[in-house]
N, C-alpha and C positions, 0 to 999 in steps of 0.2 A: 588326344582327347583328355586323358588323365592329367596331362600337364596343364591344361587350361582351367581345370576346376579350382586349384589353389589360387591361380591368378584372378579368376572371376570372383572368388570369395574375398580376396584381399581388395579388389577394386570395389566390390559392393560395400564392404565395411568402410572403406575410405569415403565413399560418397555419403553413406549414412552419417558418419562422424562429421563431415563438412556441413551437411544440412543441419545437423543438430547444433553445431557451433554458431551458425549464422542466425538461427532462430533465437538463441539465448542472448544475443547482443542487442535485441530490439527495445528493451525497456531499461529505464534508468530510475533509480530511487535517490531522492535528495532528502537529507535530514534537515529539518528546520528547527532551530533551537527555540524553545518556548519563549524566551525573553526577547525574541526578534519581533514580536507583535503579530499583526494579522497577515494572512496570505489569502490570495484569491484562487479558488478552485478552477482547474482547467477542465477540458472535456473528458468524459469517460472515467469519472471518479466513482468508485463503488466500494462499499465496506459496511461493517457493523457500526452502529451509532448508539450512544446512550440517549435515553429520553426520560423526562420527568414523569413519573406515574402518579404524582400527587403527594407522595411522601418521601420518595427516594429516587435516585438515578438508577435506571435499569438498562442493561445491554440488550439491544434488539436481537431476536433469534435469527433473523434473516438478514442478508446483505441488502442494502438499499442503494439506488443510484442517487448521487448528489448532483444537483443542477450546476452546470457551468456558470461561473460568476459569483457563486456564494462565497462568503468569507468564512475563514476558520482561523482559530488562534487560541492562545492561552488566555483564559478569563479567570481572574481570581474570584472564586466564590467563597464567601465567608463560611468558615466551619468553626467548631469549638477550638481547634488547634491554632487557627490563624485569626480569630476574631479580634484579639487585642491589636494585632498588627494592622488589620483593616480599619480599625477605628482611628488610627493616626494618620 
């Protein structure tokens, strides 16, 4: 009986590690370079967003669900730093 305890412990730990590893491989992150233009959102996109409060951009306090099919991308908004470049 005493010889089975270490074997069962080792077996249990092995199963937990294998289950943990299979769960970690389910998601994939892809970096999209800002100069690549627009991309279209897929299902189950959730995160914090910036919104215009009338005078400046403000980060949302809560995560929001973004609808599938919406477009996202780098949009050049004129600021004091890049206003001269935007005029040309």
